[in-house]
C-alpha positions as CSV (number, residue, x, y, z in Angstrom):
1,M,-60.9,-0.1,30.6
2,K,-57.9,1.4,32.0
3,K,-56.0,-1.6,32.1
4,C,-57.2,-2.3,28.3
5,L,-55.8,1.1,27.3
6,S,-52.8,0.6,29.1
7,G,-52.1,-2.8,27.3
8,L,-52.8,-1.0,23.8
9,V,-50.6,1.8,24.7
10,T,-47.7,-1.0,25.3
11,L,-48.3,-2.6,22.4
12,A,-48.0,0.1,20.2
13,I,-44.8,1.3,21.6
14,A,-43.5,-2.3,21.2
15,I,-44.8,-2.4,17.6
16,F,-43.0,1.0,16.9
17,T,-39.9,0.3,18.7
18,T,-39.6,-3.2,16.6
19,S,-40.4,-1.3,13.3
20,A,-38.1,1.2,14.1
21,S,-35.2,-1.2,14.7
22,Y,-35.8,-3.1,11.6
23,A,-35.7,0.4,9.5
24,S,-32.3,1.3,10.9
25,E,-29.8,2.3,8.3
26,V,-26.2,2.3,7.9
27,K,-24.8,6.0,7.8
28,I,-21.8,6.9,5.3
29,T,-20.0,9.9,5.7
30,P,-17.1,11.1,3.6
31,V,-14.0,12.8,5.2
32,G,-12.6,15.1,2.6
33,S,-10.3,18.0,2.0
34,H,-13.2,20.5,1.6
35,D,-16.6,20.7,3.1
36,G,-19.4,19.8,0.7
37,E,-17.2,18.7,-2.1
38,F,-15.6,15.7,-3.8
39,C,-12.0,16.7,-4.5
40,A,-8.8,15.2,-5.9
41,R,-7.3,13.6,-2.7
42,D,-10.6,12.3,-1.2
43,R,-10.4,8.4,-0.1
44,A,-11.8,8.4,3.5
45,L,-15.3,7.3,4.5
46,I,-17.0,6.5,7.8
47,F,-19.4,3.7,8.3
48,E,-21.9,3.5,11.0
49,D,-23.6,0.6,12.0
50,P,-27.1,1.0,13.6
51,N,-25.8,-0.6,16.6
52,G,-23.2,2.4,16.7
53,T,-20.0,0.7,15.5
54,R,-18.0,2.9,13.2
55,L,-15.2,1.9,10.8
56,L,-13.2,4.3,9.0
57,F,-11.8,3.4,5.3
58,D,-8.5,4.4,3.8
59,A,-8.0,7.4,6.0
60,G,-5.2,8.8,3.5
61,Q,-4.5,12.6,3.5
62,T,-7.8,14.4,4.1
63,V,-8.3,13.4,7.8
64,A,-6.4,15.8,10.1
65,G,-5.2,13.1,12.3
66,G,-6.6,11.4,15.3
67,Q,-7.8,14.7,16.7
68,D,-9.9,15.6,13.7
69,K,-13.4,16.5,15.3
70,R,-14.9,15.1,12.2
71,L,-14.1,11.6,13.1
72,G,-15.8,11.3,16.5
73,N,-15.5,7.6,17.8
74,I,-13.8,5.1,15.7
75,N,-13.7,1.2,16.4
76,V,-12.2,-0.2,13.1
77,V,-9.7,1.2,10.6
78,L,-9.6,-0.7,7.2
79,L,-6.7,0.2,4.8
80,S,-6.7,-1.2,1.3
81,H,-3.1,-0.8,0.7
82,V,0.0,1.2,1.8
83,H,0.3,4.0,-1.0
84,G,0.7,7.4,0.5
85,D,-2.6,8.4,-0.7
86,H,-4.3,5.8,1.4
87,L,-1.9,5.0,4.4
88,G,-1.3,8.6,4.6
89,D,2.3,10.0,4.1
90,R,1.0,13.3,4.7
91,R,-2.3,15.0,5.7
92,I,-4.1,18.2,6.2
93,S,-3.8,20.1,9.3
94,T,-7.1,22.3,8.4
95,V,-10.3,21.7,6.4
96,N,-10.6,23.7,3.0
97,A,-6.8,24.7,2.7
98,G,-5.8,24.7,-0.8
99,K,-7.7,24.2,-3.8
100,C,-10.3,21.1,-4.2
101,A,-7.9,20.1,-7.2
102,K,-4.8,20.4,-5.1
103,P,-5.5,20.6,-1.2
104,E,-2.9,21.7,1.1
105,A,-2.0,18.4,3.0
106,N,1.6,19.7,3.9
107,E,2.2,17.8,7.4
108,D,4.5,15.2,7.0
109,V,3.7,12.1,9.3
110,T,6.3,9.6,8.0
111,P,7.7,7.3,9.0
112,S,4.4,6.6,10.8
113,S,1.3,7.3,8.8
114,N,-2.0,9.0,9.3
115,T,-3.7,5.5,9.4
116,V,-1.5,4.3,12.5
117,D,-1.9,8.0,14.1
118,I,-5.6,7.8,14.1
119,A,-6.0,3.9,15.2
120,V,-3.7,4.6,17.9
121,A,-5.5,7.9,19.1
122,K,-9.0,6.0,18.8
123,Q,-7.7,2.8,20.4
124,A,-9.3,1.2,17.1
125,K,-8.6,-2.0,15.9
126,I,-6.9,-2.3,12.3
127,V,-8.4,-5.1,9.9
128,V,-6.4,-5.7,6.8
129,G,-5.3,-8.5,4.4
130,S,-2.0,-9.9,3.6
131,E,1.4,-8.8,5.3
132,M,0.3,-5.5,5.8
133,A,-0.7,-6.5,9.2
134,S,2.7,-7.2,10.6
135,F,4.1,-4.1,9.4
136,L,1.0,-2.1,10.8
137,A,1.5,-3.8,14.1
138,H,5.1,-2.9,14.4
139,K,4.0,0.7,13.7
140,V,1.3,0.6,16.1
141,E,3.5,-0.3,18.9
142,A,6.3,2.1,17.9
143,S,3.3,4.9,18.4
144,G,2.4,3.4,21.7
145,G,-0.4,1.4,20.9
146,N,-1.2,-2.4,21.3
147,P,0.3,-4.5,18.3
148,D,-2.6,-7.0,19.1
149,S,-5.1,-4.3,17.7
150,V,-4.0,-5.0,14.3
151,K,-5.7,-7.9,12.8
152,L,-5.1,-10.2,9.9
153,V,-8.0,-11.5,7.9
154,R,-6.7,-13.6,5.1
155,F,-8.8,-13.3,1.7
156,G,-11.9,-15.4,1.9
157,A,-11.8,-15.1,5.7
158,S,-14.0,-13.0,8.0
159,V,-13.8,-11.5,11.5
160,D,-16.8,-10.0,13.5
161,V,-16.2,-6.6,14.9
162,G,-18.7,-4.8,17.1
163,G,-21.4,-6.6,15.1
164,V,-20.1,-5.7,11.6
165,K,-18.7,-8.5,9.7
166,I,-15.6,-7.6,7.8
167,T,-14.3,-10.0,5.2
168,T,-11.4,-9.5,2.7
169,V,-11.4,-9.8,-1.2
170,P,-8.6,-9.8,-3.5
171,A,-7.7,-6.5,-5.2
172,V,-5.4,-6.1,-8.2
173,H,-3.1,-3.1,-7.9
174,S,0.3,-2.8,-6.6
175,N,1.2,-2.4,-2.9
176,G,4.8,-1.3,-2.9
177,L,5.7,0.4,0.5
178,S,7.5,3.5,0.4
179,G,10.9,3.9,1.9
180,E,9.9,6.9,3.6
181,F,7.9,4.6,5.8
182,I,10.6,2.5,6.9
183,E,13.2,3.8,9.6
184,G,16.9,3.7,9.2
185,E,19.3,2.5,6.6
186,L,16.8,0.0,5.0
187,G,14.5,3.0,4.3
188,E,17.2,5.3,2.9
189,N,18.5,2.5,0.7
190,L,15.1,2.0,-0.9
191,E,14.3,5.5,-1.4
192,T,17.9,6.1,-3.2
193,A,17.3,3.2,-5.4
194,G,13.7,4.0,-6.1
195,L,12.6,0.9,-4.7
196,T,9.4,-0.2,-2.4
197,A,9.2,-2.7,0.1
198,Y,6.8,-5.8,-0.5
199,V,3.7,-5.9,2.0
200,G,1.8,-8.2,0.0
201,P,-1.4,-7.8,-2.0
202,P,-3.7,-5.2,-1.5
203,T,-7.1,-5.5,0.0
204,G,-10.7,-5.0,-0.8
205,Y,-13.6,-5.6,1.6
206,I,-17.3,-6.9,2.0
207,L,-18.7,-5.5,5.0
208,T,-22.1,-7.0,6.4
209,F,-23.9,-4.5,8.7
210,S,-26.3,-5.7,11.4
211,N,-29.2,-4.5,9.5
212,G,-28.4,-6.8,6.6
213,L,-26.6,-4.1,4.2
214,V,-23.7,-6.0,2.2
215,V,-21.3,-3.3,1.1
216,Y,-18.2,-3.7,-1.2
217,L,-15.2,-1.7,-0.9
218,S,-13.1,-2.0,-4.2
219,G,-9.9,0.2,-2.7
220,D,-7.6,0.5,-5.9
221,T,-8.0,-2.5,-8.4
222,G,-8.6,-3.3,-11.9
223,V,-11.3,-5.4,-12.9
224,T,-11.2,-9.0,-11.4
225,A,-13.3,-12.2,-11.6
226,E,-13.9,-12.0,-7.9
227,Q,-16.0,-9.2,-8.4
228,E,-18.7,-11.6,-10.2
229,T,-17.9,-14.7,-8.3
230,V,-17.4,-13.5,-4.9
231,V,-18.7,-9.8,-4.6
232,R,-21.9,-10.6,-6.5
233,N,-22.5,-14.4,-6.4
234,Q,-21.4,-15.2,-3.2
235,Y,-21.9,-12.0,-0.9
236,S,-24.7,-10.5,-3.1
237,A,-23.3,-6.7,-2.3
238,S,-26.2,-4.4,-2.5
239,L,-23.7,-1.3,-2.5
240,A,-20.4,-0.9,-4.2
241,V,-18.0,1.7,-3.4
242,I,-15.6,1.8,-6.3
243,N,-12.5,3.6,-7.6
244,I,-13.0,5.4,-11.0
245,G,-9.7,7.4,-11.2
246,D,-8.0,5.8,-14.4
247,T,-4.4,5.3,-15.3
248,Y,-3.7,3.8,-11.7
249,T,-7.1,2.2,-11.2
250,T,-10.3,1.4,-13.2
251,G,-11.6,4.3,-15.0
252,P,-15.1,5.6,-15.2
253,K,-15.9,3.4,-18.0
254,E,-14.4,0.3,-16.5
255,A,-15.8,1.0,-13.3
256,A,-19.4,1.3,-14.9
257,Y,-18.7,-2.1,-16.5
258,V,-18.0,-3.6,-13.3
259,I,-21.1,-2.2,-11.6
260,N,-23.4,-2.7,-14.6
261,E,-22.0,-6.3,-15.6
262,L,-20.1,-8.0,-12.6
263,I,-21.4,-6.7,-9.5
264,Q,-25.0,-5.5,-10.3
265,P,-25.8,-3.5,-7.0
266,T,-28.8,-1.5,-6.0
267,S,-26.5,1.5,-5.7
268,A,-22.9,2.7,-6.1
269,I,-20.7,5.1,-4.5
270,A,-17.8,6.6,-6.7
271,S,-14.6,7.0,-5.1
272,H,-10.9,8.0,-5.9
273,A,-11.6,10.1,-8.8
274,N,-8.3,12.2,-8.6
275,E,-10.1,15.4,-9.8
276,A,-12.1,18.4,-8.5
277,A,-15.0,16.6,-9.3
278,T,-17.7,19.0,-7.9
279,Q,-18.3,22.9,-7.6
280,D,-20.5,24.0,-5.0
281,G,-21.4,20.3,-4.4
282,I,-22.6,19.6,-7.9
283,V,-20.8,17.4,-10.2
284,V,-18.8,19.1,-13.1
285,P,-19.6,18.4,-16.4
286,G,-17.1,16.0,-18.4
287,T,-15.4,14.9,-15.2
288,K,-14.5,11.6,-14.9
289,T,-17.1,11.4,-12.1
290,D,-19.6,12.9,-14.7
291,L,-18.7,10.0,-17.4
292,F,-19.1,7.5,-14.6
293,I,-22.6,8.6,-13.7
294,Q,-23.7,8.6,-17.3
295,A,-22.4,5.0,-18.1
296,T,-23.9,3.4,-15.0
297,D,-27.1,1.6,-14.8
298,V,-27.8,2.1,-11.2
299,P,-28.0,4.9,-8.9
300,V,-24.6,6.7,-8.5
301,Y,-23.9,8.9,-5.4
302,V,-21.0,11.4,-5.0
303,P,-19.3,11.5,-1.5
304,L,-19.6,14.9,-0.5
305,S,-17.1,15.9,2.5
306,G,-19.4,15.9,5.8
307,K,-22.6,14.8,4.2
308,T,-23.8,12.0,5.6
309,M,-26.1,9.3,3.3
310,E,-28.2,6.5,4.9
311,F,-28.7,3.1,3.1
312,D,-31.4,0.5,4.1
313,E,-30.6,-3.0,4.0
314,V,-31.0,-3.5,0.3
315,G,-28.7,-0.6,-0.6
316,Q,-31.2,2.1,-1.1
317,C,-30.2,5.5,-0.2
318,I,-33.2,7.0,1.9
319,A,-31.6,10.0,3.4
320,G,-28.7,12.4,2.6
321,C,-28.3,11.3,-1.3
322,Q,-29.2,13.3,-4.2
323,E,-29.3,10.9,-7.5
324,L,-27.7,12.9,-10.3
325,A,-29.4,13.4,-13.4
326,K,-28.1,11.4,-16.5
């Protein structure tokens, strides 16, 4: 009888453990300028695979360098393009400094960058597409890191890092490198002439996590054919993080078209709104973020800094999200 009960207990534990492993979620934590808000310069997101692998996307200006306690362990740094608000020409010194509409990001980190400083401090790999890789490898080495930690993944190719498959996809945007990031006379001449250096096209990403969740990171982009042919048809992304800022990227209506007609994911996360989108964690009516939510057919979640969202394998948010009324 005791052996029978012991066997049943062992079986129950095994079933519970197996079920728990299949129920594991991907955690997504925004790292913005102001706690609990979605602010004008917010870009950075941390993705944590169920197996513990952690990826930082577009550190930008709202992460206080490699010593920012909000980061924790970082295994991979992803960068969509080298504009200062993504690569990080300056950064905040402390959280909640300044206003949500105009955070105090007054710490100049050129000619290095916030991205490179974080990657070196965390001994993380950097994964990018195009000629950005050689430029970043030089910067990493100059900062005392290992240049081989920078990985080039050409468009259409993939690399597995810590059990997460990282695929690069095209983005349509400019990708000029400011002379501020270039040492010596060349950088000075570019600044004087009002020119930028060419480092190849910008990058979008497809992330395939160990629980099966497929996430599209648009970076800064306009509408592209690949959002249907690659993101939807080839990879079947069920969660899309898409820029909505307008003027420099897709606006709220254009982004809604991409979600509704081209990608058709289960859920979407708004990004790069270039506005104080929330107050006390609530979306401000009439903002671009509000317009995007109203125009989109699927649930839209707002990346409130420090608030972790959890997504299952089909892109449904099962914790930490509050779907907003339409």
